[in-house]
N, C-alpha and C positions, 0 to 999 in steps of 0.2 A: 446375704440378704438378712434382714432383721427377722427374726425369730417371730415377731407379732406381725410380719408382714410378709407370709410365706408365698410361695408361688401359687398360682391359681391352677387346679388341677381341670384337665379336660373336660372331665364329667361335670364339674362347676360351670364351667364356661359356655359349655352346650346347654345345661338347665337355664342357665340366666339369659340365654338367648331365644330359646323357647319360651320361657315366661314373659320376656319382653314382646314376642310376638303375639302371645296370647292378650297381654294388656293393650298392645296397642290397636290390636282389633276390636275389641271390646271399647276401648275409647273412640276409635273411630266412628263405629255404630252408634254410638251414645251422644256424640258430640260432633261430627262431622257437618258441616253448614249445608254441604251440597247432596245429602243423602237421607234417604228416610228408610230405617231398616228396623224391623219388629226385634229388640234385643233379646227376645226368649228364644227366636230362631237363630239369630246367631251363637247363641249359647249352644242349643243343639249340635249345630254345624260343627262348631269346637269339638265338641265332645265327640263327635261321630268322626272326626279326623284325628284325634286320638288314639281312639278304638281302634282305627283302621291300619294305623301306624304302628300298631302294636305295644301303646303305652300300657305299662304294669300297674299294679298297685302303688309300687314304690314310687312310680313317675308322677302319678297325682299326688301322693303324701308330699314329695320333694317339693313341686310346684307351689303346693299349699303354704309351705315352710317359706319358701324364698319370698312368695307375694305378700303373705301376711306381714312378714316381718319387716318389709320394705319402710323405709323412711320418706319414700318420694312418692309413695300413693295414697290418695286420698281415702277415707274409710269407706264411700260409696264403690269405688272401685276395687276395694280388697274384700269388701260384703259381696260384690257380684261374682267376684273368682271363687269365693267360699261356696257362695249357692251354686255354681257351675261345677266345681271338681270334686266337692265332699261327695263320697259315694260308699257303699258298704263296704269295699275293700280297702278302704283307708284305714290304717290302723294306728295313726301318730297324728295327734292335730293341738297345736299351741295357737291360740286366739289372737295373741296379742293384744295391745292397746285399741279399744275403739270407745267412741262417745257413748253416753248414755242412751240415746235415741236409737241405738243399732242393739243392744241388749237383747230385746225380746225377738227379734227378727234371727240374730245370730241361735238363742236358744231353740228356736223353734227348726231352723235348720238342722242343726246338729241331732235333735229329736228325731226328726223325718229321715235323716239321710246319714246318720253316724253310726248305724248299729254295729258296725265293725269294729270300733274303736277300740282299743287295747291301751290307749296313752291319750289322756286328756288333760289340757292344761288350760284351765278358765282364768289366769292371770293377766289382768287387763280388762275384763268382763265382770265387773263387781256387782253380782246377781243382788238386786234388792228385795225385799219380802215380796211384793206384788208380781215377782218374776220367779218364785222359788218352785212353784209347780211346775215348770219348765225344766227347771234342774233335776226334780224329783222324776220326770218323765224319762229324761236322759239316761238318770242312774238305772231306770228299771229295764229300759230298752237296751243299754250297753253291757249285755251279759258278760263279755269277755274282758272287762276291765281290769288292767293290772296294776296301773298306774292313775291316781285322780289328784289332780292339784287344784284345790278351790279356795286358798287363801283370802282371809278376811270376809269370807262368805256362809262358812259353816253355821248350823245352828244344830238344835236337838233333833229336831224334824229330820233333817239331811243325815243325820249320823242313824236315824234309825232306817232310813229307808235304804243308806247303805248297807247296813248292818242285815237287811232281809234280803238284800239282790247281788251284791258283790260279792259272789262266790271266791274270785280268783285274786282278790286285791291284795297286792304285796308292799305299795306305796302309796301311803295317803298325805296329803298335804293340808292341814287343816289351821294351818298358823295364823298369827296376827289378832287383832280385835276382834272376838265374836262373841257370840250369845251361848256357846258352849256351858253345859251345866253338868253335874253328877250323872244326869238322867240319861243325857246323849252319850257321855263316854261309856256308862255301863251298857248301853245297847250296841255299842261298838266291839267292846271289849267279850261280848257274848253272841256276836252275830256270826254269820256264815263265814266270815274272812279272817276269825280271829286266830287262827293258826297259820293262815297264810301270811300276816304282817309281817314284814320287816324292816319298814321304815315308817314311822310317825311323826309327821312333823306338826307341832302343835305349841299352842301359847306364843308368849311374846319375850324376846330376849331380854332380861335383868327384870322383868315383871312377873309376878305370880297372881296371873290374871284367871288360874285354873287351880285348883286346889291341889296341893301334892297328894292327898289322898285319892283325887279323883286318878290320877296319873297312875297310883298303885294299882288301880285296878286292869290299867292295860298292861303292866309287868306281870300282873299275877293270872290272867286269863290269856293273854296272847304270848304263846311260849318262845317264837320264834323272831319277835322283837330285837333287831340288832341295834337299832339307833333311833332316839328320841330326839329329833333334830330340834333347836331351836330352844324347847323346853331347859331350864336352867337351873332349876330346884330337884332334879333326879336323884341326889342323894337322899333328901327327906324322903321321897316316895319310896326307897328301897328301905331305908331305916322304918316306914312304916309297916312295909310287908313283913320285914324282919321280927320287928318287936310284935306286932299284932297279929299276924296270921301263920307264919311260919319260919321260926329260927334256923332252919335247915336250906331256906330258898335261896334257889341259884336261876340266874337268867343268862341269856347269851348277849347281852349289850356288849358290843365291840366300840361303840363311842357314847361318850357320857359329859354332861355338863352340869357343873354343882355350883352354887353360891353360897358363899360365907359357912364354908364347910371347916367343922372342928373334927377335932382327932375320933371321936366315937362312930361320927358320921363317916370318916375314910375309912375307919376300920371295917365297917358295914359295906362298904363299896368295895375294898378289897376282897371280902368274903362271898359277897354275894354276884360278883362278875368276874369269873375266871377268865373270860375270853377277852377281856376290856384291851384295846390296842391303842385308843385314842381318848385321852383325858383333858378336859380344860377345868379348871379350877379359878374362879371369880372371887376375888379377896378370901383366901383360907385365913382361918384363924390360926392364931401366934402359936408355932410347936405341934399344929396338926401334920406337916408335910413328913414328920419324922417317921408314920406310919407307911407311907407310900413305898411299897416293897414289890411292886408288879414287874417280873423279868420279862412280861410278854409286850408291855406297852412300847409302842413305837412312834406315838406323837404325843407331848406334853406342850399346853398352852396354860401359863400361869398370869394371873393379873391381878396387881397389888399385893405385895407378896415380899418376904425377906431374900434377899438375894444369900445370906448366909444358909439360910433354911434349904433354897433350892439348890444351893451348892452342895450340900449335904446328900442329897437327894441324888443328885446327878452321879455322885461317887459309888452311889450303890446301884442305880439302874441305868445308867447312862449310855453304859457300852452297847444297848439293845437301839437306843433311840436314833431314827431317821430323821425327825422333825422336831424343832424346840422354837416356842415363841414365848418370850418375856416381854410385859406389858407393866411400867411403872412400878420397878422393882427399888424398892428402899434398900439404901445401902451401896456396897461396891462390889461389882463384877470383873473378874479378869476372865480375859477372853482365853486366853493362854491354857488356863485351868479347865475351862469349857471344852477346849480340844483334847487335853489328854483325858478328859472323862467321857468325851462322848466321840470317838473317834470316826464314827460312821454317820454321822451328820449328813444328810442332804439339803437340809433348807434351816437356815438360822435366822430367825426376826428379833430383834431388839427396838421397842419402841418406849421411850418417854423414863429412859433408866434414870437412877441418880446419878451412877458412875460407871463408865465402860473403860478398860484399857487393855492394853496388848503389850506381853511382854514376850519378845522375839524368842523361841526356842527350837529345838531341833523337833519338835512335835507340828505335825501340819494335819488341816483336814483333807483326806483323800478323796472323799465323795462328795463334796460339797459342791450344790450346783445355783442354790440362792441363797444371798445375803442382804439383809434390809438393817440399816441402823438408823432410826430417825428420831429427832426430838430428844437425845439423852446427852 
């Protein structure tokens, strides 16, 4: 059987059957022409049935996951199920996509019934200015949040509320086009969660819509951050801290994305990121890759680069790499040379390369599981 279409587990089948029964019951109560039922009473009866049959918090949580992510249910049915199943024991909630007319009602339900949430993903409920006060209320009430995903929503006021009330927050997604400025970033970097944060997803890929000196505040004051997802000018932020604040500064970054990296910036990256495991370099300057010497690097992704320069890097550090992605390489790349330099590769991707060739020899990829070569 295809890996992309695995055998459905018994628990998934049972969950789907239960979700189908709940949705059918609500649908019958709402729309059947031959009955007149109070939908509120029906919802109470369903909840009582679940309680009597011993439904635990993870059952409610999984039912919400299955129903809210369904492509076949309309928004009204999904909202009714959210209203019925969300309670203080549910720890994980992904709202999925809803029409604008439901935003206010959804936020009101989460604020009233979701106080036990530890993970909240509002992607698909694009909160606007007139509804932000509900989001502030949710953040204040959900005191146990460890992961919060609010892409394309955040502003300085929201970051200030997060800084004051989210003492357990570890993962924060405030990516996309937002109204965040230095004021909001500074509030976050000095907030209650600054020493807990490990992942901050901020900014937009390829666009410096947030200044690198603002991101430097996160690096300086959030000592346990390991990943600045999406933000693609991390090198400039590290260089700002190194040059202006502390030349002996080091951080715990394990993933880093940088654009237009020159030799000096890459030296700073190597110096300040001793734990770096995954590196994405977008359009590195000519000659800059010569200083890439990290023996801890496991994943390397390069875009718009010199094939000859990358091959020199692979000769030095390739024996530790497990993943290699190359996009728009200029020049010629010999696959058998990659085999020799990177014998432990698990995944190799080559896109829009000038030239690829393979000369058969005795070397083989012993660990390779994934291989893509497109438009090359």
